[in-house]
C-alpha positions as CSV (number, residue, x, y, z in Angstrom):
1,M,229.7,9.8,114.1
2,L,226.2,10.1,113.6
3,T,225.0,6.0,113.4
4,D,221.1,7.0,113.4
5,P,220.0,6.9,109.2
6,V,216.7,8.5,110.6
7,I,218.5,11.2,112.2
8,L,221.0,11.5,109.4
9,F,217.8,11.5,106.7
10,Q,216.1,14.1,108.6
11,W,219.4,16.5,109.7
12,L,219.3,15.4,105.6
13,L,216.1,16.4,104.8
14,A,216.5,19.5,107.0
15,V,219.1,21.0,104.6
16,F,216.9,20.6,101.8
17,G,214.5,22.0,102.9
18,V,216.3,26.1,104.3
19,T,217.8,25.0,100.9
20,I,215.3,25.0,98.6
21,I,213.3,27.8,101.0
22,I,216.4,30.2,99.5
23,T,217.2,29.3,96.5
24,I,213.2,29.3,94.9
25,S,211.0,29.9,97.0
26,K,208.9,33.0,96.0
27,I,209.5,33.7,100.2
28,F,212.8,34.9,99.5
29,L,212.5,36.1,96.1
30,P,213.9,39.7,96.7
31,I,216.1,39.1,98.5
32,R,217.6,37.1,95.3
33,A,216.1,39.5,93.4
34,A,217.9,42.4,94.7
35,F,221.2,40.5,94.4
36,L,220.8,40.0,90.6
37,T,219.3,43.1,89.0
38,Q,220.4,45.0,86.1
39,E,221.7,47.7,88.6
40,I,224.4,45.7,89.4
41,Y,226.3,46.3,86.4
42,E,224.9,50.1,86.7
43,D,226.4,50.6,90.6
44,P,228.4,53.2,90.5
45,S,230.6,51.6,93.8
46,P,233.7,50.4,93.4
47,H,234.5,47.0,91.0
48,F,235.5,44.7,93.6
49,F,231.8,45.6,96.0
50,R,229.6,44.7,92.3
51,K,231.7,42.0,91.9
52,I,230.2,40.5,95.9
53,R,227.3,41.6,95.1
54,K,226.6,39.7,92.0
55,W,228.4,37.0,93.9
56,I,225.7,37.0,96.3
57,G,223.2,36.5,93.8
58,E,225.0,33.9,92.2
59,L,224.8,32.1,95.4
60,L,221.3,32.8,95.9
61,H,220.4,31.0,92.6
62,C,222.9,27.9,93.3
63,A,221.2,24.7,94.9
64,M,224.9,22.7,95.4
65,C,226.3,26.5,96.6
66,M,223.1,27.5,99.1
67,G,222.6,23.6,100.3
68,F,226.4,23.8,100.7
69,W,226.8,26.7,103.1
70,V,223.0,26.1,104.7
71,G,224.8,22.0,105.3
72,M,227.8,23.9,107.7
73,G,225.2,26.1,109.6
74,A,223.2,23.2,110.6
75,G,226.2,21.2,111.4
76,H,227.8,23.9,113.8
77,F,225.0,25.1,114.8
78,W,222.1,22.6,115.3
79,L,223.5,18.6,115.0
80,S,227.2,17.5,113.0
81,P,225.9,14.6,111.2
82,T,229.9,13.6,111.0
83,Q,231.8,15.7,113.5
84,N,233.4,18.3,110.9
85,I,231.3,20.7,109.4
86,F,233.6,20.7,106.0
87,I,232.4,17.3,105.4
88,D,228.6,18.3,106.8
89,G,228.8,21.2,104.2
90,I,230.2,18.3,101.6
91,L,226.7,16.3,102.6
92,G,224.6,18.6,102.1
93,S,225.2,19.9,99.0
94,A,225.5,16.5,97.0
95,F,221.6,15.8,99.0
96,S,220.3,19.3,98.2
97,W,221.2,18.7,94.4
98,L,219.9,15.1,93.8
99,L,217.1,15.8,95.2
100,Y,216.7,19.5,93.4
101,T,217.5,17.7,89.9
102,N,216.0,14.8,90.4
103,L,212.5,16.5,92.1
104,W,212.5,20.1,90.3
105,T,213.9,20.1,87.4
106,K,212.2,16.8,85.8
107,N,208.7,18.9,87.0
108,I,209.9,22.0,85.8
109,V,210.8,20.3,82.2
110,Q,207.3,17.8,82.2
111,N,205.3,21.0,82.8
112,E,206.6,22.9,80.3
113,G,206.1,19.9,77.9
114,G,203.0,19.4,78.5
C-alpha cells in the first residue's frame, strides 16, 4: 500500500493526464473518429464486430471508462498505489471523472454561455 500522499497524487494526475489525452485531445481525434463514424452502421462486417467497434469508440470518448483502464494499466505496469490493479482502476476512474466533470465541463458551459 502506497503511504506517501505526494506520490499518490502524482499517480492520480498522471492517470488523469493520459485519460484526457485519449478521450478529448486533438492528438487522438483521428483514432476516436475511426471507431465512431457513420460507416459503422453501414459496415458489411458481422454484427458482432460492429458492436465491438462501437464499444471501443464509446470507450475512447468516456473519461470515466478510460480512467478505469488507464488506472489498471498504470497499476500493473508502472506503480500500484493499492497493490490491487482492480482498485487502482476504480481510483483512476473516480479521479479522472471528478476532475473531468469539475474542470472541462464547467469550462465548456461557461465558454458557451458567454
